[in-house]
C-alpha positions, -999 to 999 in steps of 0.1 A, spaced: 414 80 178 442 105 186 440 138 169 472 148 150 475 182 133 485 183 97 495 212 74 470 225 49 475 246 19 451 265 -4 457 262 -42 446 290 -64 452 288 -102 478 261 -96 497 281 -70 499 271 -34 491 298 -9 493 301 28 463 291 49 446 321 65 433 316 100 415 337 127 416 328 163 393 349 186 404 357 221 440 349 211 460 375 230 466 351 259 461 316 273 448 288 251 439 312 222 475 325 221 488 289 220 464 279 193 476 309 172 512 299 179 506 263 169 488 272 137 517 295 129 542 267 134 523 248 107 529 277 84 496 295 86 491 333 85 472 339 117 449 368 128 451 373 165 416 383 176 415 404 208 389 427 223 417 449 237 435 462 205 467 470 224 470 436 239 463 421 205 491 440 189 515 429 217 505 393 213 509 394 175 543 410 179 554 383 203 542 356 178 560 373 150 592 373 171 588 336 174 584 331 137 547 331 132 532 352 104 507 369 127 487 402 127 464 417 152 426 418 147 407 441 170 376 420 177 349 421 203 326 391 196 297 408 213 298 439 191 283 439 155 305 468 143 336 453 157 329 420 139 321 438 107 354 456 108 372 423 113 354 408 83 364 438 62 400 434 72 401 398 60 382 407 29 405 435 19 438 417 28 431 381 17 396 378 1 390 346 20 393 328 53 404 292 57 403 285 94 381 301 121 387 291 157 360 305 180 380 306 212 368 338 230 348 330 260 340 341 296 334 321 328 308 345 343 302 341 381 321 310 394 312 291 413 276 299 409 249 272 413 219 273 390 197 285 419 221 314 426 225 324 389 207 356 378 191 361 345 217 388 337 245 364 346 232 339 321 226 366 294 262 379 298 278 345 294 256 333 266 262 366 247 299 359 245 301 321 245 272 313 222 258 344 205 293 357 199 302 325 181 271 328 159 278 364 152 314 359 142 307 327 123 278 340 102 297 372 94 327 353 81 308 325 62 311 343 29 349 343 32 350 307 45 330 296 15 358 309 -7 383 285 9 391 251 -6 393 236 29 373 257 53 374 247 90 355 260 120 365 250 155 344 260 186 360 261 220 338 239 243 346 221 275 343 187 291 319 202 316 295 208 286 291 171 280 257 160 293 269 124 293 299 132 315 278 154 338 252 128 344 275 97 346 303 110 369 306 128 402 319 163 407 350 157 387 336 179 359 331 211 379 300 206 399 267 224 394 270 257 375 243 279 362 259 299 334 293 288 320 285 250 319 251 253 302 265 280 278 290 255 265 263 228 262 243 253 241 275 259 220 278 221 214 242 221 201 249 251 178 280 233 165 260 202 155 235 224 137 262 242 118 278 209 108 244 197 95 239 228 74 274 236 61 282 205 41 313 221 26 328 232 59 340 210 87 327 222 120 337 207 153 339 215 190 369 209 213 375 204 250 409 218 260 410 201 294 416 216 328 440 243 317 457 269 340 443 302 327 427 333 342 393 318 335 398 295 365 422 316 385 451 295 371 440 265 391 442 241 361 466 212 359 474 215 322 493 242 303 477 264 276 499 246 251 483 213 262 449 229 259 455 241 223 463 206 209 428 195 200 419 228 184 450 228 163 443 193 151 407 200 142 417 232 125 439 212 102 419 180 98 420 165 63 393 159 38 384 126 55 384 143 90 353 145 112 326 172 113 299 178 139 318 162 167 332 170 202 368 161 208 397 165 232 434 158 223 429 121 228 398 117 206 360 117 208 342 131 238 306 120 243 279 147 240 
């Protein structure tokens, strides 16, 4: 199964309207390319960024390339910041169609489990897991107003317990914070999918992408890494929910 993105449209009172999307952590790297890709499909895209100035710069660059983009100051670890972002979408659109939870941090790397401190783990989980829950729950009322709501959570191949226990060090080696945080995120994704029957919720693995998260050591480009998220953000009514995917298809849990 190869994931192929498709255009979506919301119909209200017989009129077709643009799909409204929010991508967190979208001022650079994979998040930026996800925003660009959704824009290419005709969506209006909120560019979530913790640094408001960088968010504005990214949104301006996307607009220059033809994307209907706007900046959304958003720190996923801060309740007030998230509430302000929700209010922005409420006031401007009254709904949200696509949420891509892309924002994440690596934490100490490399850091074996035995060298990981409790604070290291708290910091990474706060962004990579609790931040996703915080943003998702705050935006659920707006997503429920969409005719085709989609949630995509940015995971990783290293989060797959199957791959971690059936291969050698090809998937990053032992790590005490980032890797288990993404496994935790996979579990949360499944629970959301089970609860939210009207919303398709999936997790994606971007691949080994050259970003500042890994010191630009990756072998794939950010555009490569955005492909699976774009496809799942636009999956049709018969598309999957509660799964883990990369651009080529299903990834084992």
